[in-house]
N, CA, C and O atoms as a CHARMM CRD file, in Angstrom:
* protein
*
  368
    1    1 UNK  N     16.14100  10.56300  -6.72300 PROA 1      0.00000
    2    1 UNK  CA    16.01400   9.33000  -7.46400 PROA 1      0.00000
    3    1 UNK  C     16.01000   9.59400  -8.96200 PROA 1      0.00000
    4    1 UNK  O     15.58000  10.66100  -9.40100 PROA 1      0.00000
    5    2 UNK  N     16.47300   8.66100  -9.73300 PROA 2      0.00000
    6    2 UNK  CA    16.50600   8.83000 -11.16300 PROA 2      0.00000
    7    2 UNK  C     15.09800   8.82900 -11.73300 PROA 2      0.00000
    8    2 UNK  O     14.16700   8.30900 -11.11800 PROA 2      0.00000
    9    3 UNK  N     14.95300   9.41700 -12.91400 PROA 3      0.00000
   10    3 UNK  CA    13.64700   9.43300 -13.58300 PROA 3      0.00000
   11    3 UNK  C     13.17800   7.99700 -13.78400 PROA 3      0.00000
   12    3 UNK  O     13.95800   7.12600 -14.17000 PROA 3      0.00000
   13    4 UNK  N     11.89100   7.75800 -13.51700 PROA 4      0.00000
   14    4 UNK  CA    11.33700   6.46300 -13.72400 PROA 4      0.00000
   15    4 UNK  C     11.49100   5.52900 -12.53800 PROA 4      0.00000
   16    4 UNK  O     11.01100   4.39600 -12.57900 PROA 4      0.00000
   17    5 UNK  N     12.15000   5.98200 -11.48300 PROA 5      0.00000
   18    5 UNK  CA    12.33300   5.13500 -10.30900 PROA 5      0.00000
   19    5 UNK  C     11.26400   5.35700  -9.25000 PROA 5      0.00000
   20    5 UNK  O     11.25000   4.66500  -8.23100 PROA 5      0.00000
   21    6 UNK  N     10.36300   6.31800  -9.47700 PROA 6      0.00000
   22    6 UNK  CA     9.27800   6.57500  -8.57800 PROA 6      0.00000
   23    6 UNK  C      7.96100   6.63800  -9.33500 PROA 6      0.00000
   24    6 UNK  O      7.92100   6.84000 -10.54800 PROA 6      0.00000
   25    7 UNK  N      6.89100   6.45900  -8.58000 PROA 7      0.00000
   26    7 UNK  CA     5.52700   6.52200  -9.12800 PROA 7      0.00000
   27    7 UNK  C      4.73100   7.47500  -8.23100 PROA 7      0.00000
   28    7 UNK  O      4.79700   7.36500  -7.00700 PROA 7      0.00000
   29    8 UNK  N      3.99500   8.39000  -8.81200 PROA 8      0.00000
   30    8 UNK  CA     3.11700   9.26600  -8.03500 PROA 8      0.00000
   31    8 UNK  C      1.75900   8.64300  -7.92400 PROA 8      0.00000
   32    8 UNK  O      1.07900   8.44200  -8.93000 PROA 8      0.00000
   33    9 UNK  N      1.34600   8.33000  -6.70000 PROA 9      0.00000
   34    9 UNK  CA     0.07100   7.66100  -6.44900 PROA 9      0.00000
   35    9 UNK  C     -0.75300   8.42900  -5.45600 PROA 9      0.00000
   36    9 UNK  O     -0.24800   9.33800  -4.79700 PROA 9      0.00000
   37   10 UNK  N     -2.02300   8.07500  -5.33600 PROA 10     0.00000
   38   10 UNK  CA    -2.88200   8.55400  -4.28200 PROA 10     0.00000
   39   10 UNK  C     -3.18200   7.35200  -3.38100 PROA 10     0.00000
   40   10 UNK  O     -3.58400   6.29200  -3.86200 PROA 10     0.00000
   41   11 UNK  N     -2.98500   7.52500  -2.09600 PROA 11     0.00000
   42   11 UNK  CA    -3.22500   6.45100  -1.12100 PROA 11     0.00000
   43   11 UNK  C     -4.49200   6.81400  -0.32300 PROA 11     0.00000
   44   11 UNK  O     -4.55000   7.83700   0.35900 PROA 11     0.00000
   45   12 UNK  N     -5.49800   5.93700  -0.43400 PROA 12     0.00000
   46   12 UNK  CA    -6.75800   6.12700   0.26100 PROA 12     0.00000
   47   12 UNK  C     -6.69200   5.40700   1.59600 PROA 12     0.00000
   48   12 UNK  O     -6.50500   4.19200   1.64900 PROA 12     0.00000
   49   13 UNK  N     -6.84800   6.17200   2.68100 PROA 13     0.00000
   50   13 UNK  CA    -6.96200   5.60300   4.01200 PROA 13     0.00000
   51   13 UNK  C     -8.39800   5.72700   4.45700 PROA 13     0.00000
   52   13 UNK  O     -9.25000   6.12800   3.66400 PROA 13     0.00000
   53   14 UNK  N     -8.69400   5.40100   5.68100 PROA 14     0.00000
   54   14 UNK  CA   -10.07800   5.44000   6.16000 PROA 14     0.00000
   55   14 UNK  C    -10.67300   6.83200   6.03900 PROA 14     0.00000
   56   14 UNK  O    -11.82900   6.97600   5.64100 PROA 14     0.00000
   57   15 UNK  N     -9.90400   7.85800   6.37400 PROA 15     0.00000
   58   15 UNK  CA   -10.45700   9.19600   6.43800 PROA 15     0.00000
   59   15 UNK  C     -9.82100  10.26500   5.54400 PROA 15     0.00000
   60   15 UNK  O    -10.18300  11.43900   5.62900 PROA 15     0.00000
   61   16 UNK  N     -8.87600   9.86600   4.68700 PROA 16     0.00000
   62   16 UNK  CA    -8.25300  10.84500   3.80600 PROA 16     0.00000
   63   16 UNK  C     -7.59500  10.19700   2.60400 PROA 16     0.00000
   64   16 UNK  O     -7.42100   8.98000   2.53600 PROA 16     0.00000
   65   17 UNK  N     -7.24200  11.04200   1.67200 PROA 17     0.00000
   66   17 UNK  CA    -6.49900  10.62300   0.47900 PROA 17     0.00000
   67   17 UNK  C     -5.19200  11.38600   0.48500 PROA 17     0.00000
   68   17 UNK  O     -5.18600  12.61300   0.58500 PROA 17     0.00000
   69   18 UNK  N     -4.08500  10.66900   0.37800 PROA 18     0.00000
   70   18 UNK  CA    -2.75100  11.26900   0.47200 PROA 18     0.00000
   71   18 UNK  C     -2.00800  11.02400  -0.83300 PROA 18     0.00000
   72   18 UNK  O     -1.89000   9.88700  -1.29200 PROA 18     0.00000
   73   19 UNK  N     -1.51200  12.09700  -1.42100 PROA 19     0.00000
   74   19 UNK  CA    -0.69600  11.99800  -2.63400 PROA 19     0.00000
   75   19 UNK  C      0.71800  11.70700  -2.23900 PROA 19     0.00000
   76   19 UNK  O      1.28500  12.40900  -1.40200 PROA 19     0.00000
   77   20 UNK  N      1.31700  10.66100  -2.83500 PROA 20     0.00000
   78   20 UNK  CA     2.65400  10.22500  -2.50200 PROA 20     0.00000
   79   20 UNK  C      3.47800   9.94900  -3.74300 PROA 20     0.00000
   80   20 UNK  O      2.93100   9.67600  -4.81200 PROA 20     0.00000
   81   21 UNK  N      4.75200  10.01700  -3.60700 PROA 21     0.00000
   82   21 UNK  CA     5.69600   9.55400  -4.62600 PROA 21     0.00000
   83   21 UNK  C      6.41400   8.38100  -3.95700 PROA 21     0.00000
   84   21 UNK  O      7.07600   8.54300  -2.93200 PROA 21     0.00000
   85   22 UNK  N      6.27200   7.20300  -4.55600 PROA 22     0.00000
   86   22 UNK  CA     6.82800   5.97600  -3.95200 PROA 22     0.00000
   87   22 UNK  C      7.84500   5.34100  -4.90200 PROA 22     0.00000
   88   22 UNK  O      7.73700   5.49600  -6.11900 PROA 22     0.00000
   89   23 UNK  N      8.83400   4.62500  -4.35100 PROA 23     0.00000
   90   23 UNK  CA     9.79900   3.96900  -5.22300 PROA 23     0.00000
   91   23 UNK  C      9.15900   2.82600  -5.98900 PROA 23     0.00000
   92   23 UNK  O      8.33200   2.10300  -5.43400 PROA 23     0.00000
   93   24 UNK  N      9.52200   2.64600  -7.24800 PROA 24     0.00000
   94   24 UNK  CA     8.93200   1.62000  -8.07100 PROA 24     0.00000
   95   24 UNK  C      9.70500   0.28900  -7.95700 PROA 24     0.00000
   96   24 UNK  O      9.20900  -0.73600  -8.42600 PROA 24     0.00000
   97   25 UNK  N     10.85900   0.28000  -7.37100 PROA 25     0.00000
   98   25 UNK  CA    11.69500  -0.92800  -7.33000 PROA 25     0.00000
   99   25 UNK  C     11.67400  -1.59300  -5.93900 PROA 25     0.00000
  100   25 UNK  O     12.64400  -2.23100  -5.53100 PROA 25     0.00000
  101   26 UNK  N     10.57000  -1.43300  -5.23600 PROA 26     0.00000
  102   26 UNK  CA    10.41200  -2.12600  -3.92700 PROA 26     0.00000
  103   26 UNK  C      9.26400  -3.11400  -4.03300 PROA 26     0.00000
  104   26 UNK  O      8.41000  -3.00000  -4.91300 PROA 26     0.00000
  105   27 UNK  N      9.25200  -4.06000  -3.15300 PROA 27     0.00000
  106   27 UNK  CA     8.16200  -4.99800  -3.11700 PROA 27     0.00000
  107   27 UNK  C      6.94800  -4.35800  -2.42100 PROA 27     0.00000
  108   27 UNK  O      7.08500  -3.35600  -1.71900 PROA 27     0.00000
  109   28 UNK  N      5.79800  -4.93200  -2.61900 PROA 28     0.00000
  110   28 UNK  CA     4.58900  -4.41700  -1.97600 PROA 28     0.00000
  111   28 UNK  C      4.76500  -4.49800  -0.46500 PROA 28     0.00000
  112   28 UNK  O      4.36900  -3.58000   0.25300 PROA 28     0.00000
  113   29 UNK  N      5.35700  -5.59000   0.02700 PROA 29     0.00000
  114   29 UNK  CA     5.59100  -5.73300   1.47600 PROA 29     0.00000
  115   29 UNK  C      6.48700  -4.62500   1.98900 PROA 29     0.00000
  116   29 UNK  O      6.22700  -4.06500   3.05400 PROA 29     0.00000
  117   30 UNK  N      7.54300  -4.29600   1.24900 PROA 30     0.00000
  118   30 UNK  CA     8.45200  -3.22900   1.70600 PROA 30     0.00000
  119   30 UNK  C      7.76000  -1.86800   1.67600 PROA 30     0.00000
  120   30 UNK  O      7.98600  -1.04300   2.56100 PROA 30     0.00000
  121   31 UNK  N      6.91700  -1.62200   0.66500 PROA 31     0.00000
  122   31 UNK  CA     6.17300  -0.38400   0.64100 PROA 31     0.00000
  123   31 UNK  C      5.26200  -0.24500   1.85000 PROA 31     0.00000
  124   31 UNK  O      5.14300   0.83800   2.42500 PROA 31     0.00000
  125   32 UNK  N      4.61600  -1.34900   2.23800 PROA 32     0.00000
  126   32 UNK  CA     3.76500  -1.31500   3.42300 PROA 32     0.00000
  127   32 UNK  C      4.57000  -0.96400   4.66300 PROA 32     0.00000
  128   32 UNK  O      4.11700  -0.19200   5.50700 PROA 32     0.00000
  129   33 UNK  N      5.77600  -1.53900   4.77100 PROA 33     0.00000
  130   33 UNK  CA     6.64800  -1.23200   5.90200 PROA 33     0.00000
  131   33 UNK  C      7.04100   0.23800   5.88500 PROA 33     0.00000
  132   33 UNK  O      7.00800   0.90200   6.92100 PROA 33     0.00000
  133   34 UNK  N      7.41200   0.75100   4.71500 PROA 34     0.00000
  134   34 UNK  CA     7.79900   2.17700   4.62500 PROA 34     0.00000
  135   34 UNK  C      6.63700   3.07500   5.07100 PROA 34     0.00000
  136   34 UNK  O      6.82800   4.04700   5.80200 PROA 34     0.00000
  137   35 UNK  N      5.44000   2.72700   4.61400 PROA 35     0.00000
  138   35 UNK  CA     4.29100   3.52800   4.99400 PROA 35     0.00000
  139   35 UNK  C      4.04300   3.47300   6.50500 PROA 35     0.00000
  140   35 UNK  O      3.79800   4.50400   7.13100 PROA 35     0.00000
  141   36 UNK  N      4.10500   2.28600   7.08200 PROA 36     0.00000
  142   36 UNK  CA     3.90200   2.15100   8.52800 PROA 36     0.00000
  143   36 UNK  C      4.94700   2.90700   9.34200 PROA 36     0.00000
  144   36 UNK  O      4.64200   3.43800  10.41100 PROA 36     0.00000
  145   37 UNK  N      6.18200   2.95700   8.83600 PROA 37     0.00000
  146   37 UNK  CA     7.25200   3.69500   9.53600 PROA 37     0.00000
  147   37 UNK  C      7.14900   5.17200   9.34600 PROA 37     0.00000
  148   37 UNK  O      7.49800   5.92600  10.25400 PROA 37     0.00000
  149   38 UNK  N      6.68400   5.62900   8.19800 PROA 38     0.00000
  150   38 UNK  CA     6.67100   7.05300   7.83500 PROA 38     0.00000
  151   38 UNK  C      5.45200   7.80300   8.30100 PROA 38     0.00000
  152   38 UNK  O      5.55900   8.95800   8.71100 PROA 38     0.00000
  153   39 UNK  N      4.29900   7.17800   8.25000 PROA 39     0.00000
  154   39 UNK  CA     3.05600   7.89000   8.51800 PROA 39     0.00000
  155   39 UNK  C      2.92100   8.49100   9.92600 PROA 39     0.00000
  156   39 UNK  O      2.33100   9.56200  10.07400 PROA 39     0.00000
  157   40 UNK  N      3.46100   7.81800  10.97300 PROA 40     0.00000
  158   40 UNK  CA     3.35800   8.46600  12.30400 PROA 40     0.00000
  159   40 UNK  C      4.03900   9.85900  12.33700 PROA 40     0.00000
  160   40 UNK  O      3.67400  10.70000  13.15900 PROA 40     0.00000
  161   41 UNK  N      5.00400  10.09800  11.46800 PROA 41     0.00000
  162   41 UNK  CA     5.69200  11.41500  11.42700 PROA 41     0.00000
  163   41 UNK  C      4.67700  12.48500  11.05100 PROA 41     0.00000
  164   41 UNK  O      4.77400  13.61800  11.52200 PROA 41     0.00000
  165   42 UNK  N      3.70200  12.14200  10.21000 PROA 42     0.00000
  166   42 UNK  CA     2.69300  13.13800   9.79100 PROA 42     0.00000
  167   42 UNK  C      1.38100  12.90700  10.52700 PROA 42     0.00000
  168   42 UNK  O      0.32400  13.35000  10.07700 PROA 42     0.00000
  169   43 UNK  N      1.45000  12.21800  11.65100 PROA 43     0.00000
  170   43 UNK  CA     0.32000  11.97400  12.55000 PROA 43     0.00000
  171   43 UNK  C     -0.82700  11.20900  11.88900 PROA 43     0.00000
  172   43 UNK  O     -2.00100  11.50400  12.11000 PROA 43     0.00000
  173   44 UNK  N     -0.46300  10.23300  11.08300 PROA 44     0.00000
  174   44 UNK  CA    -1.44000   9.33400  10.48400 PROA 44     0.00000
  175   44 UNK  C     -1.10700   7.89900  10.92500 PROA 44     0.00000
  176   44 UNK  O      0.02000   7.42900  10.77300 PROA 44     0.00000
  177   45 UNK  N     -2.11500   7.22900  11.47000 PROA 45     0.00000
  178   45 UNK  CA    -1.88500   5.87000  11.90500 PROA 45     0.00000
  179   45 UNK  C     -2.55800   4.91600  10.94800 PROA 45     0.00000
  180   45 UNK  O     -3.73100   5.06400  10.60600 PROA 45     0.00000
  181   46 UNK  N     -1.78100   3.92900  10.52200 PROA 46     0.00000
  182   46 UNK  CA    -2.31200   2.88500   9.65700 PROA 46     0.00000
  183   46 UNK  C     -2.67800   1.66000  10.49700 PROA 46     0.00000
  184   46 UNK  O     -2.13100   1.48100  11.58500 PROA 46     0.00000
  185   47 UNK  N     -3.57700   0.82900  10.02200 PROA 47     0.00000
  186   47 UNK  CA    -3.87700  -0.40100  10.76500 PROA 47     0.00000
  187   47 UNK  C     -2.61000  -1.26500  10.92200 PROA 47     0.00000
  188   47 UNK  O     -1.70500  -1.22100  10.08800 PROA 47     0.00000
  189   48 UNK  N     -2.57300  -2.03100  11.98500 PROA 48     0.00000
  190   48 UNK  CA    -1.41400  -2.92200  12.19500 PROA 48     0.00000
  191   48 UNK  C     -1.27100  -3.93900  11.07800 PROA 48     0.00000
  192   48 UNK  O     -0.17000  -4.20200  10.59500 PROA 48     0.00000
  193   49 UNK  N     -2.40500  -4.51000  10.67500 PROA 49     0.00000
  194   49 UNK  CA    -2.42800  -5.48100   9.56900 PROA 49     0.00000
  195   49 UNK  C     -3.29300  -4.91200   8.45400 PROA 49     0.00000
  196   49 UNK  O     -4.48600  -4.66800   8.63100 PROA 49     0.00000
  197   50 UNK  N     -2.66600  -4.70700   7.30300 PROA 50     0.00000
  198   50 UNK  CA    -3.45700  -4.18500   6.16400 PROA 50     0.00000
  199   50 UNK  C     -2.89200  -4.69600   4.85400 PROA 50     0.00000
  200   50 UNK  O     -1.75100  -5.14600   4.75800 PROA 50     0.00000
  201   51 UNK  N     -3.75000  -4.60300   3.85300 PROA 51     0.00000
  202   51 UNK  CA    -3.39300  -4.91100   2.47400 PROA 51     0.00000
  203   51 UNK  C     -3.47400  -3.63600   1.66700 PROA 51     0.00000
  204   51 UNK  O     -4.16100  -2.68700   2.04500 PROA 51     0.00000
  205   52 UNK  N     -2.77100  -3.62000   0.55800 PROA 52     0.00000
  206   52 UNK  CA    -2.93300  -2.51600  -0.38900 PROA 52     0.00000
  207   52 UNK  C     -3.65700  -3.04200  -1.61900 PROA 52     0.00000
  208   52 UNK  O     -3.27000  -4.05800  -2.19600 PROA 52     0.00000
  209   53 UNK  N     -4.70300  -2.34400  -2.00800 PROA 53     0.00000
  210   53 UNK  CA    -5.51900  -2.74000  -3.16600 PROA 53     0.00000
  211   53 UNK  C     -5.44800  -1.62700  -4.18900 PROA 53     0.00000
  212   53 UNK  O     -5.49400  -0.44300  -3.85500 PROA 53     0.00000
  213   54 UNK  N     -5.33400  -2.03100  -5.43500 PROA 54     0.00000
  214   54 UNK  CA    -5.30200  -1.07500  -6.54200 PROA 54     0.00000
  215   54 UNK  C     -6.72400  -0.76400  -6.93600 PROA 54     0.00000
  216   54 UNK  O     -7.48500  -1.67000  -7.27900 PROA 54     0.00000
  217   55 UNK  N     -7.10300   0.51500  -6.89400 PROA 55     0.00000
  218   55 UNK  CA    -8.51500   0.87900  -7.08700 PROA 55     0.00000
  219   55 UNK  C     -8.91100   0.94800  -8.54100 PROA 55     0.00000
  220   55 UNK  O    -10.03000   0.56700  -8.88500 PROA 55     0.00000
  221   56 UNK  N     -8.03600   1.41900  -9.40600 PROA 56     0.00000
  222   56 UNK  CA    -8.48000   1.70700 -10.78100 PROA 56     0.00000
  223   56 UNK  C     -8.03200   0.68000 -11.80100 PROA 56     0.00000
  224   56 UNK  O     -8.14200   0.93700 -12.99900 PROA 56     0.00000
  225   57 UNK  N     -7.54000  -0.45300 -11.38900 PROA 57     0.00000
  226   57 UNK  CA    -7.17100  -1.54600 -12.30000 PROA 57     0.00000
  227   57 UNK  C     -7.49100  -2.85900 -11.64100 PROA 57     0.00000
  228   57 UNK  O     -7.39000  -2.96600 -10.41900 PROA 57     0.00000
  229   58 UNK  N     -7.88500  -3.89100 -12.42000 PROA 58     0.00000
  230   58 UNK  CA    -8.22700  -5.20400 -11.86700 PROA 58     0.00000
  231   58 UNK  C     -6.97100  -6.05500 -11.58600 PROA 58     0.00000
  232   58 UNK  O     -6.80800  -7.13200 -12.16000 PROA 58     0.00000
  233   59 UNK  N     -6.10300  -5.57000 -10.71600 PROA 59     0.00000
  234   59 UNK  CA    -4.85200  -6.24900 -10.41900 PROA 59     0.00000
  235   59 UNK  C     -4.77600  -6.52100  -8.92000 PROA 59     0.00000
  236   59 UNK  O     -5.05600  -5.63500  -8.11200 PROA 59     0.00000
  237   60 UNK  N     -4.40300  -7.73000  -8.54900 PROA 60     0.00000
  238   60 UNK  CA    -4.21000  -8.10100  -7.15400 PROA 60     0.00000
  239   60 UNK  C     -2.72500  -7.93900  -6.85500 PROA 60     0.00000
  240   60 UNK  O     -1.89100  -8.54800  -7.52400 PROA 60     0.00000
  241   61 UNK  N     -2.38300  -7.11500  -5.84700 PROA 61     0.00000
  242   61 UNK  CA    -1.00500  -6.86600  -5.48700 PROA 61     0.00000
  243   61 UNK  C     -0.50800  -7.94200  -4.51100 PROA 61     0.00000
  244   61 UNK  O     -1.05400  -8.10400  -3.42000 PROA 61     0.00000
  245   62 UNK  N      0.52200  -8.66300  -4.91800 PROA 62     0.00000
  246   62 UNK  CA     1.11200  -9.68100  -4.04800 PROA 62     0.00000
  247   62 UNK  C      2.26800  -9.08100  -3.26300 PROA 62     0.00000
  248   62 UNK  O      3.05000  -8.30400  -3.81200 PROA 62     0.00000
  249   63 UNK  N      2.38600  -9.42600  -2.00000 PROA 63     0.00000
  250   63 UNK  CA     3.39900  -8.84400  -1.11100 PROA 63     0.00000
  251   63 UNK  C      4.82900  -9.03400  -1.64100 PROA 63     0.00000
  252   63 UNK  O      5.65900  -8.14200  -1.46600 PROA 63     0.00000
  253   64 UNK  N      5.13100 -10.14500  -2.26800 PROA 64     0.00000
  254   64 UNK  CA     6.47800 -10.41500  -2.71100 PROA 64     0.00000
  255   64 UNK  C      6.82600  -9.83000  -4.08800 PROA 64     0.00000
  256   64 UNK  O      7.97200  -9.92800  -4.52900 PROA 64     0.00000
  257   65 UNK  N      5.84700  -9.22600  -4.76500 PROA 65     0.00000
  258   65 UNK  CA     6.04600  -8.66300  -6.10200 PROA 65     0.00000
  259   65 UNK  C      6.62100  -7.25800  -6.01300 PROA 65     0.00000
  260   65 UNK  O      6.32000  -6.51300  -5.08000 PROA 65     0.00000
  261   66 UNK  N      7.44100  -6.90200  -6.98000 PROA 66     0.00000
  262   66 UNK  CA     8.00400  -5.56100  -7.06800 PROA 66     0.00000
  263   66 UNK  C      6.99100  -4.68300  -7.77400 PROA 66     0.00000
  264   66 UNK  O      6.36700  -5.10800  -8.74700 PROA 66     0.00000
  265   67 UNK  N      6.82600  -3.47600  -7.29800 PROA 67     0.00000
  266   67 UNK  CA     5.82700  -2.55700  -7.88500 PROA 67     0.00000
  267   67 UNK  C      6.03400  -2.37700  -9.37700 PROA 67     0.00000
  268   67 UNK  O      5.05700  -2.31300 -10.12400 PROA 67     0.00000
  269   68 UNK  N      7.26200  -2.29500  -9.82800 PROA 68     0.00000
  270   68 UNK  CA     7.56700  -2.08900 -11.25900 PROA 68     0.00000
  271   68 UNK  C      7.06100  -3.24700 -12.13000 PROA 68     0.00000
  272   68 UNK  O      6.85500  -3.07700 -13.33200 PROA 68     0.00000
  273   69 UNK  N      6.85900  -4.43600 -11.51600 PROA 69     0.00000
  274   69 UNK  CA     6.37200  -5.58100 -12.27300 PROA 69     0.00000
  275   69 UNK  C      4.89800  -5.42700 -12.68000 PROA 69     0.00000
  276   69 UNK  O      4.42700  -6.12900 -13.57500 PROA 69     0.00000
  277   70 UNK  N      4.18500  -4.52800 -12.03700 PROA 70     0.00000
  278   70 UNK  CA     2.79700  -4.25500 -12.37000 PROA 70     0.00000
  279   70 UNK  C      2.73800  -3.09000 -13.34300 PROA 70     0.00000
  280   70 UNK  O      3.72100  -2.37000 -13.52200 PROA 70     0.00000
  281   71 UNK  N      1.60400  -2.91000 -13.95800 PROA 71     0.00000
  282   71 UNK  CA     1.44500  -1.77500 -14.88200 PROA 71     0.00000
  283   71 UNK  C      0.98600  -0.54200 -14.10000 PROA 71     0.00000
  284   71 UNK  O      0.01500   0.11300 -14.47900 PROA 71     0.00000
  285   72 UNK  N      1.68000  -0.23600 -13.02200 PROA 72     0.00000
  286   72 UNK  CA     1.37300   0.94300 -12.22800 PROA 72     0.00000
  287   72 UNK  C      2.00000   2.17000 -12.84700 PROA 72     0.00000
  288   72 UNK  O      3.10100   2.11600 -13.39400 PROA 72     0.00000
  289   73 UNK  N      1.29200   3.26800 -12.75300 PROA 73     0.00000
  290   73 UNK  CA     1.82700   4.52500 -13.28500 PROA 73     0.00000
  291   73 UNK  C      1.37900   5.70700 -12.45600 PROA 73     0.00000
  292   73 UNK  O      0.61600   5.57100 -11.50000 PROA 73     0.00000
  293   74 UNK  N      1.86800   6.86500 -12.84400 PROA 74     0.00000
  294   74 UNK  CA     1.49000   8.08200 -12.14800 PROA 74     0.00000
  295   74 UNK  C     -0.02200   8.23600 -12.17300 PROA 74     0.00000
  296   74 UNK  O     -0.65800   8.06600 -13.21300 PROA 74     0.00000
  297   75 UNK  N     -0.59100   8.56100 -11.01100 PROA 75     0.00000
  298   75 UNK  CA    -2.04000   8.77600 -10.94000 PROA 75     0.00000
  299   75 UNK  C     -2.81800   7.58100 -10.46300 PROA 75     0.00000
  300   75 UNK  O     -4.00800   7.70400 -10.17400 PROA 75     0.00000
  301   76 UNK  N     -2.17800   6.40000 -10.36800 PROA 76     0.00000
  302   76 UNK  CA    -2.86700   5.23900  -9.85500 PROA 76     0.00000
  303   76 UNK  C     -3.24400   5.44800  -8.38900 PROA 76     0.00000
  304   76 UNK  O     -2.63800   6.25500  -7.68400 PROA 76     0.00000
  305   77 UNK  N     -4.25500   4.70600  -7.95100 PROA 77     0.00000
  306   77 UNK  CA    -4.78200   4.87800  -6.60000 PROA 77     0.00000
  307   77 UNK  C     -4.71900   3.55300  -5.83700 PROA 77     0.00000
  308   77 UNK  O     -5.21500   2.52300  -6.29200 PROA 77     0.00000
  309   78 UNK  N     -4.10100   3.61900  -4.68000 PROA 78     0.00000
  310   78 UNK  CA    -4.04600   2.44900  -3.80400 PROA 78     0.00000
  311   78 UNK  C     -4.92100   2.70600  -2.59300 PROA 78     0.00000
  312   78 UNK  O     -5.03000   3.83800  -2.12000 PROA 78     0.00000
  313   79 UNK  N     -5.53400   1.66400  -2.10200 PROA 79     0.00000
  314   79 UNK  CA    -6.38000   1.78100  -0.90600 PROA 79     0.00000
  315   79 UNK  C     -5.84000   0.87100   0.20500 PROA 79     0.00000
  316   79 UNK  O     -5.47700  -0.28000  -0.03300 PROA 79     0.00000
  317   80 UNK  N     -5.79900   1.41900   1.41700 PROA 80     0.00000
  318   80 UNK  CA    -5.44300   0.65800   2.58400 PROA 80     0.00000
  319   80 UNK  C     -6.66700  -0.08600   3.05900 PROA 80     0.00000
  320   80 UNK  O     -7.68100   0.53400   3.38200 PROA 80     0.00000
  321   81 UNK  N     -6.59400  -1.41300   3.10800 PROA 81     0.00000
  322   81 UNK  CA    -7.70900  -2.24200   3.56500 PROA 81     0.00000
  323   81 UNK  C     -7.24000  -3.01000   4.79400 PROA 81     0.00000
  324   81 UNK  O     -6.33200  -3.84000   4.73800 PROA 81     0.00000
  325   82 UNK  N     -7.91500  -2.69000   5.93000 PROA 82     0.00000
  326   82 UNK  CA    -7.53000  -3.37900   7.16700 PROA 82     0.00000
  327   82 UNK  C     -7.84500  -4.86300   7.05600 PROA 82     0.00000
  328   82 UNK  O     -8.93200  -5.25900   6.63600 PROA 82     0.00000
  329   83 UNK  N     -6.88500  -5.65600   7.43600 PROA 83     0.00000
  330   83 UNK  CA    -7.03800  -7.11100   7.43300 PROA 83     0.00000
  331   83 UNK  C     -7.38700  -7.55300   8.83700 PROA 83     0.00000
  332   83 UNK  O     -6.68000  -7.23600   9.79400 PROA 83     0.00000
  333   84 UNK  N     -8.46900  -8.27800   8.95600 PROA 84     0.00000
  334   84 UNK  CA    -8.90100  -8.77300  10.27800 PROA 84     0.00000
  335   84 UNK  C     -8.01700  -9.93600  10.69200 PROA 84     0.00000
  336   84 UNK  O     -7.63900 -10.76800   9.86700 PROA 84     0.00000
  337   85 UNK  N     -7.69400  -9.98500  11.96500 PROA 85     0.00000
  338   85 UNK  CA    -6.94100 -11.12300  12.50000 PROA 85     0.00000
  339   85 UNK  C     -7.84200 -12.34200  12.49500 PROA 85     0.00000
  340   85 UNK  O     -9.04000 -12.24800  12.76200 PROA 85     0.00000
  341   86 UNK  N     -7.25000 -13.48300  12.18900 PROA 86     0.00000
  342   86 UNK  CA    -8.00500 -14.72800  12.18000 PROA 86     0.00000
  343   86 UNK  C     -8.40300 -15.08800  13.59400 PROA 86     0.00000
  344   86 UNK  O     -7.56900 -15.13400  14.49800 PROA 86     0.00000
  345   87 UNK  N     -9.66600 -15.33900  13.77100 PROA 87     0.00000
  346   87 UNK  CA   -10.12200 -15.79400  15.08400 PROA 87     0.00000
  347   87 UNK  C    -10.19700 -17.28200  15.10000 PROA 87     0.00000
  348   87 UNK  O    -10.74800 -17.90100  14.18900 PROA 87     0.00000
  349   88 UNK  N     -9.64500 -17.86100  16.13100 PROA 88     0.00000
  350   88 UNK  CA    -9.70900 -19.32800  16.31200 PROA 88     0.00000
  351   88 UNK  C    -11.08700 -19.68000  16.80800 PROA 88     0.00000
  352   88 UNK  O    -11.58700 -19.10400  17.77400 PROA 88     0.00000
  353   89 UNK  N    -11.67800 -20.61200  16.14900 PROA 89     0.00000
  354   89 UNK  CA   -12.99800 -21.06400  16.55500 PROA 89     0.00000
  355   89 UNK  C    -12.85200 -22.07300  17.70300 PROA 89     0.00000
  356   89 UNK  O    -12.00200 -22.96300  17.67300 PROA 89     0.00000
  357   90 UNK  N    -13.68300 -21.90500  18.67900 PROA 90     0.00000
  358   90 UNK  CA   -13.67700 -22.87600  19.81700 PROA 90     0.00000
  359   90 UNK  C    -14.55300 -24.05700  19.47200 PROA 90     0.00000
  360   90 UNK  O    -15.73300 -23.90700  19.15600 PROA 90     0.00000
  361   91 UNK  N    -13.94700 -25.25700  19.53700 PROA 91     0.00000
  362   91 UNK  CA   -14.79800 -26.44200  19.24600 PROA 91     0.00000
  363   91 UNK  C    -15.80000 -26.64200  20.39000 PROA 91     0.00000
  364   91 UNK  O    -15.49500 -26.36900  21.55100 PROA 91     0.00000
  365   92 UNK  N    -16.97600 -27.11100  20.05100 PROA 92     0.00000
  366   92 UNK  CA   -18.02800 -27.31900  21.04600 PROA 92     0.00000
  367   92 UNK  C    -17.93700 -28.69700  21.61600 PROA 92     0.00000
  368   92 UNK  O    -18.73900 -29.06500  22.47400 PROA 92     0.00000
C-alpha cells in the first residue's frame, strides 16, 4: 500500500492486545468485517456482534464513516466491545 494508506493501531480484545496495520480508506463496518474474517486464521475469535471504540480519544466511531475521516494515527488504540443482542420483553 502507498504511504499514508494504512494506520498502525493496537486492538484490545478480551484477553490480548494485538498490533495491526489497517487500511485508512475503509469504513468502520468494513474494518470490522475484515477483522472477523482474518482473526480465525490466527486462532482468535471475536464476538459475533461488536463495536470498535477508540480508547485514547473522545471520538465515537460510526459504522458508515471512513477511518481517514477521523483523526486516527499510528499508535491509536481500538477496543472490541461485545454488543449484547436486544432481548424482547414479554408483556405481562
